N, C-alpha and C positions, 0 to 999 in steps of 0.2 A: 202360635207356638212359643213356648217359653224356653229360654236359654238358661241352663244350669251351669254355674261356675264349678269347675272341677275341684276347687278347694272346699266348697261347701258339701261335696259328696264324699269327702275323705272319711274313711272308717277309723274309728278309734279302737286300737287293739291294746289289750292288756299285755304286759310283759310277763305274766304269770304262766307257768307251764301247766297245760291242761291235765297232764298225767298226775302232777302233784296235787291239783285240786281234786281230781277223781279219787286218788288214794286217800286223801283226807276225808272226803265224803263217805267213802266205803268204810273207812276205819271208824268213823263216828256212828254211822248207821249200824255197823256190825256189832257195836256194843250192846244194842238192843234187839236187833233182828238178824237172823241168819249168820251168826258169827262164824259158823263152820265154812260158809261160802265166801262171805265178804272179807273175812280176815285174810285168807291167802290172796284174794284179789287185791286188797289194799297193800299187802307186802310186795307183790309183783309190780303193781303200778308205782309204788314208792321207789323201788329199785330203779325202774326205767326212768322215773321222774328225776331221780338224783343223777342219773347219767346224762340227762339233757339240761341240767341246771345251768351250765356255763352258757348255753345258747338262749335259754328262755327265762331263767330265774325261777324262784319258788322253792329254794332249798329247804326252808323252814317247813313249808307245807308238806313236802315230800318226806322229810324226816318224821314229822308228826303222824302222817298217814302210815308210814312204816312201823312206827312204835305202836300206834293204835291197832294195826293189823296183828302184830305179835301179841298184844294184850287180848285181842279177840280170840285168837287161837288158844292161848293159855286159859282164858276164861271158859271156853268150850270144853277143854280137856278136864279142867277142875270140876265143872258141873257134871260131866259124864262119870268121873270117878266117884263123886259124891252120890250120884244116882245109883251107880252100880253097887256101892258099899251099903246102901240102905235098902237093898233088896230089889233094885230096879225102879222103874217108874211106870205109871199107867195113867191113862186119860179117863177122867170121870166126867160124863156129860149127862146132865138131866137128873131127875129124881128117881 
């Protein structure tokens, strides 16, 4: 039987807020894919992340996620306006 010291089994936890990280990731991915979904998700997670900053840290990431979420939504709206003004859009597949 082996004896494990309790200090060797301690877990290292980051002081970063998980909501702030999730907001940042959603904001970055939303710039390329699913901006209409990930943009608002990044905004909501960023707001909740900012509320928890005092307890867990990560204010910069929460703010960045919030800003990227807003950019995602604006980008989606601009692309839809451009598509609508040019007569709509259609998918072309194959020959």
